[in-house]
C-alpha positions in Angstrom: 29.2 -35.4 -31.4 29.8 -37.8 -28.5 28.0 -41.0 -28.8 26.9 -43.0 -25.7 28.9 -46.2 -25.0 25.8 -48.4 -25.0 22.0 -48.3 -25.1 21.7 -47.9 -21.3 23.8 -44.7 -21.4 21.6 -43.4 -24.2 18.5 -44.2 -22.2 19.9 -42.5 -19.1 20.8 -39.4 -21.2 17.3 -39.2 -22.5 15.8 -39.5 -19.0 18.3 -36.8 -17.7 17.3 -34.5 -20.6 13.6 -35.0 -19.8 14.2 -34.4 -16.1 16.2 -31.2 -16.6 13.8 -29.9 -19.2 10.9 -30.5 -16.8 12.8 -28.7 -14.0 13.3 -25.8 -16.4 9.6 -25.7 -17.3 8.6 -25.9 -13.6 10.9 -23.0 -12.7 9.3 -20.9 -15.5 5.8 -21.9 -14.5 6.6 -21.2 -10.8 7.8 -17.7 -11.8 4.7 -17.1 -14.0 2.0 -18.6 -11.8 3.6 -17.7 -8.5 4.0 -14.1 -9.4 0.4 -14.0 -10.6 -0.6 -15.4 -7.1 1.0 -12.5 -5.3 0.9 -9.7 -7.9 -2.0 -7.9 -6.2 0.4 -7.3 -3.2 2.9 -5.8 -5.7 5.2 -8.9 -5.3 7.1 -11.2 -7.7 8.4 -14.7 -6.9 11.8 -13.2 -6.3 10.4 -10.7 -3.8 8.4 -13.6 -2.2 11.6 -15.5 -1.8 13.4 -12.5 -0.2 10.5 -11.9 2.2 10.3 -15.6 3.1 14.0 -15.6 3.8 13.8 -12.4 5.9 10.8 -13.8 7.9 12.9 -16.7 9.3 13.7 -16.3 13.1 17.4 -16.2 12.5 17.2 -13.2 10.2 15.0 -11.0 12.5 18.0 -8.7 13.2 19.0 -8.6 9.6 21.1 -10.6 7.2 24.1 -9.5 5.2 23.6 -9.0 1.4 26.3 -11.7 0.8 24.6 -14.2 3.1 21.2 -13.5 1.6 22.6 -13.9 -1.9 24.2 -17.2 -0.9 21.0 -18.4 0.8 18.8 -17.6 -2.3 21.6 -18.8 -4.6 21.5 -15.6 -6.7 24.3 -13.2 -7.6 24.9 -10.2 -5.4 24.3 -8.0 -8.5 20.8 -9.4 -9.1 20.0 -9.3 -5.4 21.2 -5.7 -5.1 18.7 -4.5 -7.8 15.9 -6.5 -6.2 16.6 -5.1 -2.7 16.7 -1.6 -4.1 13.2 -2.0 -5.6 11.9 -3.6 -2.4 13.3 -0.7 -0.4 11.6 1.7 -2.7 8.3 -0.1 -2.1 8.9 -0.1 1.7 9.2 -3.9 2.2 12.8 -4.0 3.3 15.5 -1.8 4.7 19.2 -2.0 4.1 21.5 -0.5 6.7 25.3 -0.5 7.3 26.3 -3.4 9.5 27.5 -2.1 12.9 30.2 -4.8 13.0 31.5 -4.2 9.4 30.6 -0.8 7.8 31.4 -2.2 4.3 28.6 -4.7 4.7 24.9 -4.0 4.6 22.3 -5.7 6.7 18.9 -6.3 5.1 15.8 -6.5 7.3 12.1 -6.6 6.7 10.2 -3.5 7.6 6.9 -3.5 9.6 5.1 -2.7 6.3 6.9 -5.6 4.6 6.0 -7.9 7.5 2.4 -6.9 7.2 2.3 -7.5 3.5 4.0 -10.8 4.0 2.0 -12.2 6.9 -1.5 -10.7 6.2 -1.6 -10.6 2.4 1.0 -12.8 0.7 1.2 -15.9 3.0 -2.5 -16.7 2.7 -2.3 -16.5 -1.1 0.9 -18.5 -1.1 -0.8 -21.3 0.9 -3.6 -21.5 -1.7 -1.0 -21.5 -4.5 0.8 -24.4 -2.8 -2.4 -26.4 -2.3 -3.3 -26.0 -6.0 0.2 -26.7 -7.3 0.5 -29.8 -5.0 -2.9 -31.2 -5.9 -2.7 -35.0 -5.9 0.7 -35.2 -4.0 0.7 -37.3 -0.8 2.8 -36.4 2.1 5.1 -39.2 1.1 5.3 -37.8 -2.5 6.3 -34.4 -1.0 9.0 -35.9 1.2 10.5 -37.9 -1.6 10.4 -35.0 -4.0 12.2 -32.7 -1.5 14.8 -35.5 -0.8 15.6 -35.9 -4.5 15.7 -32.2 -5.2 18.1 -31.7 -2.3 20.2 -34.5 -3.6 20.2 -32.9 -7.1 21.0 -29.5 -5.5 23.9 -30.9 -3.6 25.4 -32.4 -6.8 24.9 -29.1 -8.6 26.6 -27.2 -5.7 29.6 -29.5 -6.2 29.7 -28.7 -9.9 29.5 -25.0 -9.0 32.4 -25.4 -6.6 34.4 -27.3 -9.2 33.8 -24.4 -11.6 35.5 -22.0 -9.1 32.5 -20.6 -7.2 32.6 -20.5 -3.4 30.7 -23.3 -1.7 27.7 -22.3 0.4 25.7 -24.0 3.1 22.3 -22.6 2.3 20.1 -25.0 4.1 16.6 -25.6 3.1 14.3 -23.7 0.7 14.0 -20.0 1.3 10.3 -20.0 1.9 9.2 -22.3 4.7 5.7 -21.0 5.5 5.3 -23.1 8.6 8.3 -21.5 10.1 6.9 -18.0 9.5 3.4 -18.2 10.8 
């Protein structure tokens, strides 16, 4: 066991442990409660993230599986299974890329767009309001700032561990950009 050099290191380690455990809990609750919010549309939080990513203006003509996986920060293997299920349900389409036949472009179908805009987005807005109860605009700004800072640090760790760096931008579901 490694012991901290002094009491301040021990306190920082305890705070870090609390922070990362709370992030873990938040991620689990987001998956549980977020999926419940959109389950009547036949969606999960993962599908919500994909539809949110595909509803951005820069993806209207499709996005490669690799770029979508990097944007969502998931493995291609996990994304492939998810996209297959979403194709089966008629929400997305995956076609060969005209510029590179080895690559596939994922686009949202009209049916998927209807489910997203007319059914999911209104429920997601309600979910956001409930989840962010008591947060001021300043709280939201600061929270996003610190989460992005943490995400950047973890991306550096990922790159040091031998994974390709990615410039994934902001969160995959920016409702204001889609409506």
